[in-house]
C-alpha positions, 0 to 999 in steps of 0.5 A, a space after each residue: 327159448 320158449 317164453 312162458 305166459 304169465 300165471 294168469 294167462 296160463 290159468 286162462 289157457 287151461 280153463 279155455 282148453 278144459 272148456 273146449 274139451 267138455 264142449 267137444 265131448 258134449 257135442 259128440 253126443 249130439 246128432 251130427 247136424 246139431 253139432 255142426 251148426 253149434 260149432 259153426 255158430 259158436 266155435 267159428 263165430 259165423 252168423 246164421 246167414 253165413 251158415 245158410 250160404 255155406 250149407 245151402 239152407 235158408 237162414 230160417 232153416 239154420 235158425 230153427 236147427 240152431 234152436 233145436 241144437 241149443 235145446 239138445 245141448 242143454 239136455 246132454 251138457 250136465 252129463 259131461 260136467 257142464 251145468 249151464 251158461 252165464 251171459 257174458 261169463 260163459 259156461 259153468 261147470 257142475 262144480 260151479 267153476 267158470 269155464 269161460 266162453 267157448 
């Protein structure tokens, strides 16, 4: 028999899934290099030096690409229902719902 999570856990799971879907949709609107560096840095939790080592770039190149990718993400995010980011809380939906951390 499958054990169902508590209501709060289920709500957090749904919220995290929704956040992931919104982010994935927004990332698809970005150039591939930007989406990849954002995914590695935020999605996988890799540091710039790790991304650099894996991609054959310098840490400075990865840092620069990450800055450009963040700016591009901020530009397209509202089109996909993401209003912004609150440090420590995560992404916020256009309707003011907290979407959680990606």
